[in-house]
C-alpha positions as CSV (number, residue, x, y, z in Angstrom):
1,M,-12.6,-34.1,1.6
2,P,-11.1,-33.7,-1.9
3,T,-11.8,-30.4,-3.7
4,A,-13.2,-29.2,-7.0
5,H,-12.9,-25.6,-8.2
6,L,-15.9,-24.0,-9.7
7,L,-15.9,-20.8,-11.8
8,D,-19.1,-18.9,-11.7
9,Y,-19.7,-15.9,-14.1
10,V,-23.4,-15.4,-13.8
11,A,-24.1,-18.8,-15.3
12,G,-27.6,-19.5,-14.0
13,N,-28.3,-22.1,-11.4
14,V,-25.0,-23.1,-10.0
15,R,-26.4,-24.2,-6.6
16,S,-27.5,-27.5,-8.0
17,L,-24.0,-28.1,-9.4
18,V,-22.5,-27.4,-6.0
19,N,-25.0,-29.8,-4.4
20,A,-24.2,-32.5,-7.0
21,I,-20.4,-32.1,-6.5
22,E,-20.9,-32.4,-2.7
23,K,-23.3,-35.3,-3.2
24,V,-20.5,-37.4,-4.9
25,G,-18.0,-36.6,-2.1
26,Y,-16.2,-33.4,-3.0
27,T,-16.1,-30.0,-1.6
28,V,-16.4,-26.8,-3.7
29,E,-14.0,-23.9,-3.7
30,W,-14.9,-20.9,-5.8
31,V,-12.6,-19.3,-8.3
32,K,-13.2,-15.6,-7.6
33,S,-10.5,-14.1,-9.8
34,P,-8.1,-15.1,-12.6
35,A,-5.4,-15.2,-10.0
36,D,-7.2,-18.2,-8.4
37,V,-7.1,-20.4,-11.5
38,P,-3.4,-21.6,-11.2
39,A,-4.2,-23.0,-7.8
40,A,-7.1,-25.1,-9.1
41,E,-6.4,-28.8,-9.8
42,K,-9.9,-29.9,-11.0
43,L,-11.6,-26.9,-12.7
44,I,-15.3,-26.9,-13.7
45,I,-16.9,-24.2,-15.8
46,P,-20.7,-24.2,-16.0
47,G,-22.6,-22.1,-18.5
48,V,-26.2,-21.2,-19.2
49,G,-27.5,-18.9,-21.8
50,H,-26.0,-16.9,-24.6
51,F,-22.6,-17.9,-26.1
52,G,-21.5,-14.4,-26.8
53,H,-22.5,-13.1,-23.3
54,C,-20.7,-16.0,-21.5
55,L,-17.5,-15.8,-23.6
56,S,-17.4,-12.1,-23.4
57,Q,-17.8,-12.3,-19.6
58,L,-14.9,-14.7,-19.4
59,E,-12.7,-12.5,-21.6
60,K,-13.7,-9.2,-19.8
61,A,-13.0,-10.7,-16.4
62,G,-9.5,-11.9,-17.6
63,Y,-10.3,-15.7,-17.3
64,T,-9.6,-16.7,-20.9
65,D,-5.8,-17.0,-20.8
66,P,-5.7,-18.6,-17.3
67,I,-8.2,-21.3,-18.5
68,R,-6.0,-22.0,-21.5
69,Q,-3.0,-22.3,-19.3
70,H,-4.9,-24.7,-17.0
71,I,-5.7,-26.9,-19.9
72,K,-2.2,-26.7,-21.4
73,A,-0.8,-27.8,-18.0
74,G,-2.7,-31.0,-18.2
75,K,-4.9,-30.4,-15.3
76,P,-8.5,-31.8,-15.3
77,F,-11.0,-29.4,-16.9
78,M,-14.7,-29.9,-17.3
79,G,-17.1,-27.6,-19.2
80,I,-20.9,-27.8,-18.9
81,C,-23.4,-26.6,-21.6
82,V,-21.9,-23.2,-22.8
83,G,-18.8,-24.5,-21.0
84,L,-18.6,-27.1,-23.8
85,Q,-19.5,-24.6,-26.5
86,A,-16.6,-22.4,-25.3
87,L,-14.1,-25.1,-26.5
88,F,-15.2,-24.4,-30.1
89,E,-14.0,-21.7,-32.4
90,G,-17.3,-19.8,-32.3
91,S,-21.0,-20.0,-32.6
92,E,-23.7,-18.8,-35.0
93,E,-25.4,-17.4,-31.9
94,D,-22.8,-14.6,-31.8
95,P,-20.4,-14.7,-34.8
96,Q,-18.4,-11.8,-33.5
97,V,-17.3,-13.5,-30.3
98,E,-14.5,-16.1,-30.4
99,G,-14.4,-19.3,-28.4
100,L,-11.3,-20.9,-26.9
101,G,-10.6,-22.6,-30.2
102,L,-9.6,-26.0,-28.9
103,I,-12.0,-27.6,-31.4
104,P,-11.8,-26.2,-35.0
105,S,-15.5,-26.2,-35.6
106,R,-18.5,-23.9,-35.0
107,L,-21.9,-24.3,-33.5
108,H,-25.2,-23.8,-35.4
109,K,-28.8,-23.4,-34.5
110,F,-31.1,-26.4,-34.9
111,R,-32.7,-25.9,-38.3
112,D,-35.3,-28.6,-38.9
113,S,-38.7,-26.8,-39.1
114,D,-40.5,-29.7,-37.4
115,K,-38.5,-29.4,-34.2
116,S,-39.1,-27.2,-31.2
117,V,-36.3,-24.9,-30.3
118,P,-34.7,-24.7,-27.7
119,H,-34.0,-28.4,-27.6
120,I,-35.2,-29.1,-24.0
121,G,-35.4,-32.5,-22.4
122,W,-33.7,-35.9,-21.9
123,N,-31.6,-37.3,-24.7
124,S,-28.6,-39.6,-25.2
125,A,-24.9,-39.1,-24.9
126,N,-23.8,-42.2,-26.8
127,T,-20.3,-43.2,-27.9
128,S,-21.8,-46.1,-30.0
129,R,-21.5,-45.8,-33.7
130,A,-23.2,-47.5,-36.7
131,G,-25.4,-49.7,-34.6
132,V,-22.5,-51.1,-32.6
133,V,-23.1,-50.6,-28.9
134,T,-20.0,-49.7,-27.0
135,D,-18.8,-51.9,-24.1
136,E,-16.9,-49.0,-22.5
137,S,-18.1,-46.0,-20.5
138,L,-16.6,-42.6,-21.1
139,Y,-16.6,-40.7,-17.8
140,G,-19.6,-42.7,-16.6
141,L,-21.7,-42.2,-19.7
142,R,-23.9,-45.2,-20.7
143,P,-25.7,-45.9,-23.9
144,S,-28.9,-46.7,-22.1
145,S,-29.0,-43.5,-19.9
146,K,-30.6,-40.2,-20.7
147,Y,-29.3,-36.8,-19.8
148,Y,-30.9,-33.4,-19.5
149,Y,-30.3,-30.9,-22.4
150,V,-31.5,-27.3,-22.8
151,H,-30.0,-25.4,-25.7
152,S,-30.7,-23.9,-29.1
153,Y,-27.2,-24.2,-30.6
154,A,-25.2,-27.3,-31.1
155,A,-22.1,-28.7,-32.8
156,P,-23.2,-30.9,-35.7
157,Y,-21.5,-34.3,-35.7
158,K,-19.6,-35.6,-38.7
159,Q,-18.1,-39.1,-38.4
160,G,-14.3,-38.9,-37.9
161,E,-14.0,-35.1,-38.0
162,L,-13.3,-34.6,-34.3
163,E,-11.8,-38.0,-33.8
164,K,-8.9,-37.2,-36.2
165,D,-7.8,-34.6,-33.7
166,G,-7.9,-37.0,-30.8
167,W,-11.3,-36.3,-29.4
168,T,-13.6,-39.0,-28.2
169,V,-17.2,-38.0,-28.9
170,A,-20.6,-38.9,-27.5
171,T,-23.6,-37.8,-29.6
172,A,-27.3,-37.3,-29.4
173,R,-30.0,-37.0,-32.1
174,Y,-32.7,-34.4,-32.4
175,G,-34.9,-35.2,-35.3
176,D,-32.6,-36.0,-38.2
177,E,-29.7,-34.0,-36.7
178,E,-26.9,-35.7,-34.9
179,F,-24.9,-33.4,-32.6
180,V,-22.1,-33.4,-30.1
181,G,-23.4,-34.4,-26.6
182,A,-20.0,-34.7,-24.9
183,V,-16.3,-34.6,-25.9
184,A,-13.1,-35.8,-24.2
185,R,-9.4,-35.5,-24.9
186,D,-6.5,-36.0,-22.5
187,N,-7.4,-33.9,-19.5
188,V,-10.4,-32.1,-21.0
189,F,-14.0,-33.3,-20.7
190,A,-17.2,-31.3,-21.6
191,T,-20.9,-32.0,-21.9
192,Q,-23.6,-30.2,-23.8
193,F,-26.1,-31.6,-21.3
194,H,-26.3,-30.7,-17.6
195,P,-25.1,-33.6,-15.5
196,E,-26.2,-31.9,-12.3
197,K,-29.7,-32.0,-13.6
198,S,-29.6,-35.5,-15.0
199,G,-30.4,-37.5,-12.0
200,A,-28.3,-40.5,-10.9
201,A,-26.9,-40.8,-14.5
202,G,-25.5,-37.3,-14.3
203,L,-24.1,-37.7,-10.8
204,R,-22.3,-40.7,-12.0
205,V,-20.7,-38.6,-14.8
206,I,-19.6,-35.9,-12.3
207,K,-18.1,-38.4,-9.9
208,A,-16.2,-40.2,-12.8
209,F,-14.6,-36.9,-13.9
210,L,-13.6,-35.8,-10.4
211,D,-12.3,-39.3,-9.6
212,G,-10.3,-39.4,-12.9
213,N,-12.1,-42.5,-14.2
214,R,-12.1,-41.7,-17.9
215,V,-12.8,-45.1,-19.2
216,Q,-14.5,-48.1,-17.5
217,K,-15.9,-51.3,-18.8
218,L,-19.7,-51.6,-18.7
219,A,-20.9,-54.4,-16.4
220,Q,-23.6,-55.1,-18.9
221,I,-24.0,-54.0,-22.5
222,P,-27.5,-52.7,-23.1
223,S,-29.7,-54.0,-25.8
224,A,-30.4,-51.9,-28.9
225,A,-33.9,-51.1,-27.5
226,A,-32.4,-49.8,-24.3
227,S,-30.0,-47.6,-26.3
228,R,-32.7,-45.9,-28.5
229,E,-31.5,-42.4,-29.3
230,G,-33.6,-39.3,-29.4
231,L,-35.6,-36.9,-27.2
232,T,-37.7,-38.7,-24.6
233,R,-41.3,-37.8,-23.6
234,R,-41.0,-35.6,-20.5
235,V,-43.4,-36.2,-17.6
236,I,-43.5,-33.3,-15.2
237,A,-44.8,-33.2,-11.6
238,C,-46.4,-29.8,-10.7
239,L,-46.9,-28.6,-7.1
240,D,-49.1,-25.6,-6.4
241,V,-47.7,-24.1,-3.2
242,R,-49.4,-21.6,-1.0
243,T,-49.9,-20.6,2.6
244,N,-52.8,-22.2,4.4
245,D,-55.0,-20.5,6.9
246,Q,-52.4,-21.3,9.7
247,G,-49.6,-19.7,7.7
248,D,-47.9,-23.0,6.7
249,L,-46.6,-23.7,3.3
250,V,-48.6,-26.6,1.7
251,V,-49.1,-28.2,-1.6
252,T,-52.7,-27.8,-2.7
253,K,-54.8,-28.4,-5.7
254,G,-58.0,-26.9,-6.9
255,D,-60.9,-27.5,-9.3
256,Q,-61.0,-24.6,-11.8
257,Y,-58.5,-23.0,-9.5
258,D,-60.6,-23.1,-6.3
259,V,-58.3,-24.6,-3.7
260,R,-60.6,-24.6,-0.7
261,E,-62.4,-27.7,0.6
262,K,-66.0,-27.8,-0.5
263,D,-67.3,-29.4,2.7
264,G,-67.6,-26.4,4.9
265,V,-69.0,-28.3,7.8
266,S,-66.1,-30.7,8.5
267,S,-63.3,-28.7,7.0
268,G,-64.4,-25.2,7.6
269,G,-63.6,-24.4,3.9
270,Q,-59.9,-24.7,4.7
271,V,-57.2,-24.5,2.0
272,R,-56.8,-28.1,0.7
273,N,-53.6,-29.5,2.2
274,L,-52.0,-32.3,0.2
275,G,-48.5,-32.4,1.7
276,K,-45.2,-30.6,2.3
277,P,-43.5,-29.2,-0.8
278,V,-39.9,-30.4,-0.2
279,E,-41.0,-33.9,0.8
280,M,-43.3,-34.3,-2.2
281,A,-40.8,-33.0,-4.7
282,K,-38.3,-35.6,-3.5
283,K,-40.9,-38.3,-3.8
284,Y,-41.7,-37.4,-7.4
285,Y,-38.0,-37.3,-8.2
286,E,-37.5,-40.8,-6.8
287,Q,-40.5,-41.9,-8.9
288,G,-38.8,-40.7,-12.0
289,A,-40.2,-37.3,-12.7
290,D,-38.3,-35.6,-15.4
291,E,-38.9,-32.1,-14.0
292,V,-40.5,-30.6,-10.9
293,T,-42.5,-27.3,-11.1
294,F,-43.4,-25.2,-8.1
295,L,-46.2,-22.7,-8.8
296,N,-46.3,-20.2,-5.9
297,I,-50.0,-19.3,-6.1
298,T,-50.0,-16.7,-3.4
299,S,-46.6,-15.0,-4.2
300,F,-46.2,-14.1,-0.5
301,R,-46.8,-10.5,-1.4
302,N,-46.3,-9.3,2.2
303,S,-42.9,-10.9,2.7
304,P,-39.7,-9.1,2.3
305,V,-38.1,-10.2,-1.0
306,A,-35.0,-11.6,0.6
307,D,-37.0,-13.8,2.9
308,T,-39.4,-15.2,0.3
309,P,-40.4,-18.6,1.7
310,M,-40.0,-20.2,-1.8
311,L,-36.3,-19.5,-1.7
312,E,-35.9,-21.8,1.2
313,I,-38.0,-24.5,-0.5
314,L,-35.8,-24.3,-3.5
315,R,-32.6,-24.5,-1.5
316,R,-33.8,-27.6,0.4
317,T,-35.3,-29.3,-2.7
318,S,-32.1,-28.8,-4.8
319,E,-30.1,-30.7,-2.2
320,T,-31.8,-34.0,-3.0
321,V,-33.6,-33.4,-6.3
322,F,-31.3,-33.5,-9.3
323,V,-33.7,-32.8,-12.2
324,P,-34.7,-29.3,-13.4
325,L,-36.8,-27.1,-11.0
326,T,-39.1,-24.4,-12.3
327,I,-40.6,-21.7,-10.0
328,G,-43.5,-19.5,-10.8
329,G,-45.3,-16.7,-9.0
330,G,-44.0,-13.2,-8.1
331,I,-41.5,-13.0,-11.0
332,R,-42.1,-9.3,-11.8
333,D,-40.9,-5.8,-11.0
334,T,-41.8,-5.3,-7.4
335,V,-41.5,-3.0,-4.4
336,D,-40.3,-4.5,-1.2
337,I,-42.0,-3.6,2.1
338,D,-39.2,-1.1,2.8
339,G,-40.0,0.7,-0.4
340,T,-37.0,-0.6,-2.4
341,E,-37.8,-1.1,-6.1
342,I,-36.6,-4.5,-7.2
343,P,-36.5,-5.5,-10.9
344,A,-37.9,-8.8,-12.1
345,L,-34.4,-9.8,-13.2
346,D,-33.2,-9.5,-9.6
347,I,-36.1,-11.6,-8.3
348,A,-35.3,-14.3,-10.9
349,T,-31.6,-14.2,-10.0
350,M,-32.5,-14.9,-6.3
351,Y,-34.5,-17.9,-7.5
352,F,-31.7,-19.2,-9.7
353,K,-29.1,-18.8,-6.9
354,S,-31.5,-20.8,-4.6
355,G,-31.8,-23.8,-7.0
356,A,-34.3,-22.9,-9.7
357,D,-33.4,-23.6,-13.4
358,K,-36.4,-21.8,-14.9
359,V,-38.8,-19.1,-13.8
360,S,-42.4,-19.1,-14.9
361,I,-44.3,-15.9,-15.6
362,G,-48.1,-15.8,-15.7
363,S,-50.3,-12.7,-15.4
364,D,-47.5,-10.3,-16.0
365,A,-46.8,-11.9,-19.4
366,V,-50.4,-11.2,-20.5
367,I,-50.0,-7.5,-19.5
368,A,-46.6,-7.3,-21.3
369,A,-48.1,-8.9,-24.4
370,E,-51.0,-6.5,-24.5
371,E,-48.5,-3.6,-24.3
372,Y,-46.4,-5.2,-27.0
373,Y,-49.3,-5.0,-29.4
374,A,-50.2,-1.5,-28.2
375,R,-46.7,-0.4,-29.3
376,G,-47.3,-1.9,-32.8
377,S,-45.6,-5.3,-32.0
378,Q,-42.4,-3.6,-30.9
379,L,-40.1,-4.8,-28.1
380,N,-39.0,-2.3,-25.5
381,G,-36.3,-4.5,-23.8
382,K,-37.7,-3.8,-20.3
383,T,-40.2,-6.5,-19.7
384,A,-39.4,-9.4,-17.3
385,I,-39.3,-11.8,-20.2
386,E,-36.8,-9.8,-22.1
387,T,-34.5,-8.9,-19.3
388,I,-34.3,-12.4,-17.8
389,S,-33.9,-14.2,-21.2
390,A,-31.2,-11.7,-22.2
391,A,-29.2,-12.5,-19.0
392,Y,-29.9,-16.2,-18.6
393,G,-31.1,-17.4,-22.1
394,N,-34.6,-17.9,-23.3
395,Q,-34.6,-21.5,-22.0
396,A,-34.8,-20.0,-18.5
397,V,-38.2,-18.3,-19.1
398,V,-41.4,-20.2,-19.1
399,I,-44.8,-18.6,-19.7
400,S,-47.7,-20.0,-17.8
401,V,-50.9,-19.5,-19.8
402,D,-54.3,-19.8,-18.2
403,P,-57.0,-19.8,-21.0
404,R,-60.7,-20.6,-20.9
405,R,-63.0,-21.4,-23.8
406,V,-65.4,-18.7,-25.1
407,Y,-67.9,-20.3,-27.5
408,V,-69.2,-18.4,-30.5
409,S,-71.6,-19.3,-33.3
410,S,-69.1,-18.6,-36.1
411,P,-65.6,-17.2,-36.7
412,E,-67.2,-13.9,-37.8
413,A,-68.8,-13.5,-34.4
414,T,-65.5,-12.5,-32.8
415,A,-62.3,-10.6,-33.7
416,H,-60.3,-13.4,-32.1
417,H,-58.7,-16.4,-33.5
418,T,-61.1,-19.3,-33.4
419,I,-61.1,-23.1,-33.8
420,K,-63.8,-25.4,-34.9
421,T,-64.3,-27.7,-31.9
422,K,-65.5,-31.3,-31.6
423,T,-67.0,-30.5,-28.2
424,P,-69.8,-27.9,-28.9
425,G,-70.7,-25.2,-26.4
426,P,-73.8,-25.1,-24.2
427,G,-75.9,-23.6,-27.0
428,G,-74.5,-26.1,-29.6
429,E,-71.8,-23.6,-30.8
430,Q,-69.3,-25.2,-33.1
431,Y,-66.6,-22.6,-32.6
432,C,-64.6,-21.2,-29.7
433,W,-61.7,-18.9,-29.0
434,Y,-59.4,-19.2,-26.0
435,Q,-59.5,-16.2,-23.7
436,C,-56.4,-15.3,-21.7
437,T,-57.0,-14.8,-18.0
438,I,-54.9,-13.3,-15.2
439,K,-54.9,-13.4,-11.4
440,G,-55.3,-17.1,-11.3
441,G,-58.1,-17.3,-13.7
442,R,-60.2,-14.7,-11.8
443,E,-60.1,-12.0,-14.5
444,G,-60.6,-12.5,-18.2
445,R,-59.0,-10.3,-20.8
446,D,-60.1,-9.3,-24.4
447,F,-57.0,-11.1,-25.6
448,D,-56.6,-14.6,-27.0
449,V,-54.0,-17.3,-26.6
450,R,-52.6,-17.0,-30.2
451,Q,-51.9,-13.3,-29.5
452,L,-50.2,-14.1,-26.2
453,I,-47.9,-16.9,-27.3
454,T,-46.7,-15.2,-30.5
455,A,-45.9,-12.1,-28.5
456,V,-44.0,-13.8,-25.7
457,E,-42.0,-15.9,-28.2
458,A,-40.9,-12.7,-29.9
459,M,-40.0,-11.3,-26.4
460,G,-37.6,-14.2,-25.7
461,A,-39.6,-16.8,-23.8
462,G,-38.3,-20.3,-24.2
463,E,-41.3,-22.5,-23.3
464,I,-45.0,-22.4,-22.8
465,L,-46.8,-24.1,-19.8
466,L,-50.2,-24.5,-21.3
467,N,-52.9,-24.8,-18.7
468,S,-56.7,-25.0,-19.3
469,I,-59.2,-23.6,-16.8
470,D,-62.0,-25.7,-18.4
471,K,-60.0,-28.9,-17.9
472,D,-58.4,-28.2,-14.6
473,G,-59.5,-30.7,-11.9
474,T,-61.7,-32.6,-14.3
475,N,-59.5,-35.7,-14.7
476,S,-60.9,-36.0,-18.2
477,G,-57.7,-35.6,-20.2
478,F,-55.8,-32.7,-21.8
479,D,-57.4,-30.2,-24.1
480,L,-56.0,-31.6,-27.3
481,E,-57.5,-29.0,-29.5
482,L,-55.9,-26.2,-27.5
483,I,-52.5,-27.9,-27.6
484,D,-52.7,-28.4,-31.4
485,D,-53.7,-24.8,-32.0
486,V,-50.8,-23.5,-29.8
487,K,-48.2,-25.8,-31.3
488,A,-49.1,-24.8,-34.8
489,A,-48.4,-21.1,-34.0
490,I,-45.0,-21.2,-32.4
491,K,-41.6,-22.9,-32.5
492,I,-40.7,-23.0,-28.7
493,P,-41.6,-26.1,-26.7
494,V,-45.0,-26.6,-25.1
495,I,-45.9,-28.3,-21.9
496,A,-49.4,-29.7,-21.8
497,S,-51.1,-29.1,-18.5
498,S,-54.6,-29.5,-16.8
499,G,-56.9,-32.5,-17.0
500,A,-54.6,-35.5,-16.5
501,G,-56.5,-38.2,-14.5
502,N,-54.7,-41.4,-15.4
503,P,-51.7,-42.7,-17.4
504,A,-53.7,-43.2,-20.6
505,H,-54.2,-39.4,-20.8
506,F,-50.4,-38.9,-21.0
507,D,-50.2,-41.5,-23.8
508,E,-53.1,-39.8,-25.6
509,V,-51.6,-36.3,-25.5
510,F,-48.2,-37.6,-26.8
511,A,-49.8,-39.8,-29.5
512,K,-52.4,-37.3,-30.8
513,T,-50.5,-33.9,-30.5
514,S,-46.9,-32.8,-30.9
515,T,-46.6,-31.5,-27.4
516,D,-43.1,-31.6,-26.0
517,A,-44.0,-32.5,-22.4
518,A,-47.0,-33.3,-20.2
519,L,-47.6,-32.3,-16.6
520,G,-49.6,-33.9,-13.9
521,A,-50.6,-32.7,-10.4
522,G,-53.7,-33.9,-8.6
523,M,-53.5,-37.5,-9.7
524,F,-50.0,-37.7,-8.2
525,H,-50.8,-35.7,-5.1
526,R,-53.8,-37.8,-4.2
527,G,-51.8,-41.0,-4.7
528,E,-54.1,-42.3,-7.4
529,Y,-51.1,-42.9,-9.7
530,T,-47.4,-42.5,-9.5
531,V,-45.0,-40.9,-12.0
532,K,-43.4,-44.4,-12.3
533,Q,-46.8,-45.9,-13.4
534,V,-47.3,-43.2,-16.0
535,K,-43.9,-43.9,-17.5
536,E,-44.4,-47.6,-17.4
537,H,-47.6,-47.1,-19.3
538,L,-46.0,-44.9,-21.9
539,Q,-43.2,-47.4,-22.4
540,E,-45.8,-50.2,-22.9
541,T,-47.5,-48.1,-25.7
542,G,-44.2,-47.5,-27.5
543,Q,-43.4,-44.0,-26.2
544,M,-39.7,-43.4,-25.4
545,V,-39.2,-42.3,-21.8
546,R,-36.3,-41.9,-19.5
547,Q,-35.9,-44.8,-17.1
548,Y,-35.2,-44.0,-13.5
549,E,-31.8,-45.1,-12.3
550,E,-30.8,-45.9,-8.8
551,A,-28.6,-43.4,-7.0
552,I,-24.9,-44.0,-7.3
């Protein structure tokens, strides 16, 4: 089997990249020291997180010159995400750190105030220009395909600037900004997106690079409609995972977070069992889910950390599911059963190495935010949010928020941030505030959602998974008022969750709020609707969604 060499320097989830390389028919050999680089023929450098951290790691470990020599020798080189950014002179993210300098330009943070940052989701990598759709594919890229991006800094694209130095450029658009999605020149190819997380379209790109197929004629030139540029609407499938009464891992779903069957006679009040996690994740991937989220709602508190059952679920899922995987539950400082203290960062690292792309933090985020305000809105650098985002980038940290409505007669009746609601309370109250809860909604805090989300954004969180205890299990649609209120307060992306009962609810939340993604669970698990049906409905109503592509 032919070989690809992969250099890992604490670059987040590399297991999925290994799985993707093996999926397209290659074996992986690790570059473990600078002395290994000259022996590499096809060299791939992934990258997740902070430009300065990644480039400094490369320089400190002695890789910078061997990489330059590899490129100079004309050997195939591929950079992914920060691996692309490394080709530039530098980045606004860390002006003191120099890049490899192959491209005389610098990266800048997305600036449009209307856009969420990080830029997370599926976007184009299009070599077409000025409305002319290309009839050639650069390393498997297609104008009609979408690829998974997750970054805050990008290289702005200016027509002809990179081309004059011999680079072929594929671009994407985010709002009114056009930026570099991929570049190629001679033996060098790099993508800002993650091909290993871009489904069949991304696998095609990896295979084309490894096979040396730089340019191919497209069998069919897509229409202008199929080549629409911009960020698509993300549809996420969420799987609540826990042990049942027999000790088996199952996907479950509750009503207002109660996961036991209500019919105590026939079911004995057993944990609701809707299927096996790995099989269901693969099914949703094949239906076109843009991401899959696992929420470990028992956290397996009695298991040794190294044997956490969710690690095996992630390993097995990442072998066949090539879209982003998020894992939540148990991401906190902990003490193993042998008394060993284990930081949250180490827990997250184990999940990343097992196939996760993001970790989701729930109750611990509320406690950390309360302590943040108790310190006078001061960071201490020690929270799980801060340590994980510092090592892997803020896009790796999702905060799962579990609020419930508390109705009040007027804004003056509470010290918390209120909204005027169109759905009055039981006593006809016209106002409410959203109370944060912990422990799966079982304990309310004297703390509101606005306080939480602004604190965790300051700590370095990159995304909010916005649940609603009031809406959970109702199949009545998302809490649009809650989503609007949260989106108005922060810049980071928001995933709408809780309440989806049919495809029209997804269209409603995308049409009536500025949410960045929407999540479904029970309606998918019960087989009432498929992810594919949701996307077909969104497309019919004019929303831009990623189309599922057959495996290569």
